[in-house]
N, C-alpha and C positions, 0 to 999 in steps of 0.2 A: 113141887109137882113133879110127877114122874112124866116119862114119854107118853104112856098110854093116856093119862089125863089130859096131856096136851093135844093129842090126837082128837080126843072126845072135844076138847074145847073148839078146835077148828071144825069139827063136824057139826057141832051145835050152830056155830056162826052160819056155816053154809045152809042148815035146815031153815035158819031164820031168814034166809035170803040175803045176808050181809055181804059185801064185798071187801070189808076190813074188820080186822080185830081192833079192840081199842089198844091204847099204848099199854094199859096194865095187862091186858091178855097176851099181847105180844111178847111182852117182858117174860111172862110166865112161860111161854113156849121156848124163848131163847134159853132161858135158865134150865129147863128141862135137858136140854143139849149141852149145857155146860158153858154157856156163854155169859161172861160177867156184865150184869146189869145194875142199876141203882138199887139200893134199898129204898122200898116205899109202901105205903098204906093207901088203900082206895077207901075214901070216906064218902059217905053219902048224906049225912046229916050232922048237925052240931054235936049231937051226944056222943059221936064216936070220934070227934076230933082232937080232945084232950088225949086220950090214950094214943091216937096216932103221933101226936106232937111228943109226947114222952117215948114213944118206940124209936123214932127217926132222931129226935133231937135237933137243936139249933145250930148253925143258921140251916134253912131248908128252902126248898122250892115247892111251890103249890101249883098246880095244872088242872085246867079242865079236863075230864077225861070221858069221851064217848066214841064209839065205834064211827059216828057219823062226822066227827071232827078229825080232819087229818092235820090242817094248820092252825095250831092253836095260838102261836104267837100274833098272827095276822087278826085273829079274833079277839085279842086283849083277854087271853085266858090264862096266862102264865103270870106269876109273880115270883121273884127270885130275891136270895138273901133276906129272907124274913127271920128275924131275930128274937121275937117275942111272942107272947101268947093273945094279947090285945091285937096285934099286927096280923097274926094268922088268922084270928077269927073275922077281922075285917076283910082279909083276902078272900078267905071261904064264902063269906057272904056275896061278895063282888062277883066271884067266879060262878058260883050257883046261880045267880041271876042272870049271868050271860049264859049258861046252858039251856036256860028255858026249859027245865024239866026233864033233860036228856043227860042221864049219866051222872058222874060224881066228881070228886077233887082228890087228885093224887097229891099225897104228902111224901114229898121225896128228899131224900138227902142231897145236899148240895156239894157237887164235885168240883174241886178246885183244879184249875189248870188251863193254860194259854193255848195248848196245842189241840187241835180239832181234826179228827179224821172222820171219813166215811166209808161204810162197807155195806154190802148187801147181796141180793140174788135177783136175777132176772131170767126169763125164759126166752131164748132166742129160737125162732122157728126152725132154724138149721142145725144150731149146736145144742139146744135143749137148755139145762140149767147152766147157768153161768154166774161166777162169783165176781164180784166188783169190790176194788179198794182204791181210796184215794185220800185227797185233802178234803175236809169236811168244813161244816159250819155253813153260816149265811151265803158264802160266796161260792159253794160247791157248783153251782150251774154256771157261774160266770167263768170260774177258772179252769173247769172240765180237765183237772189233772187226775185221772182215774186209769185204772189198768183192770183187765179182765182175764179170766181163765175159766176155762170148762169144768164144771163139777163131774165126779168128785176130785178133790185136789189131795195131792200128796205134799209133805211138807217143803220140799224143794219148789213146788209151784207157788205156795204162799210167800215163801221168802223172795221168790223172784217177783211176785207181784209188788212187793214192797219196794224193791229196788227200780222198778219200772217207772214209777212216777216221777216227774220232774223236780218235785219237792222232797226227795227221798231224805234229805239231809236234816228234815224236821224231826226224824226219827233219831237222830244222833244227840249226843250231849251238846246243848247249845244254850248260851246266855244263862249259865246257872241252873237250868234243867238238865236231869239226867237222861242218858241214852232211853229210849223206850224199850219195853219188855217186848222184843220182837217175837219171843216165843210164844207168849200169851197171845199176842196179835196174829201169828200163824195159825194157833189152834182156833182163834175165832174165825178165822177165814175157812179154816178146813170143816168146822162145825156146821157153819153157813151152808157150805156145799153138801154136807151130809142131809140137812134138813130139805135142800131141793131136790135131792135123788130120793129120798126115803118117803117124803109126803108131796105127791102130784098135786094136792088141792092147794099147795103153797104156789101162788104166781109170782109173788115178788116180795122182797124184804128190802126195807131200808133202815139203816141204823146210822142216824145223824142227827147229833154228832156222837162220835165215839171220843171221849176227852181223855188225856193223858193226864192222870192225876199223879204227878211226878213220873215214875216209870210205868205206872199202872194203867191200862186201857180199861176204861168202863163206858158200856152203851148207855148213854143219857136219854135218848129218845129212840123210839123204834116204831115202825109201821110194817105190818104184815097184810098183804092182799091175798084173799082167797079166790079160788075159782071153782 
């Protein structure tokens, strides 16, 4: 998907009166700006499932995917570490039943890595589009270890953001894990800022978690709110 197609996708969501993009749609927008996201296929029936399993490969993750559903884990719509076709078919049936006719199932590569980050975009009444970076995962709201910069960002802004958080040493080589690719992380923050500056219709972006697969950061989950 290129940027023009991403803009059309956002405009379609607005015309439909939707406040959010689905995870699949959000990642298509992010990818159009060069932000690394998981490989995934959206499946809406069993007939397409086998092809998706072959395309992604095991182990994999399966998630319910619909614009109306922002918190999939809380609704029991996520299955991880799926390692065989029978397990995948059972997971597909369970998730589709939980969706109650809304949306489909994301068949997604499983990203290994213990370090989780968060990044995103918010619109401040005074400063406008602001980019956010911090420690991610399920404890993001508890830890609140985050930093902000006004968009657009220069590279030095993005690098400073990473150094601002209390847990910045998580980006260094630690416990046998390599140092994070801070160059790619900086690119991601810069490009999130570009989206905020270039697309007024985007009210909010939330990438949580961004997992470090070794040194490589990958956005595993994504939410885009439109206005």
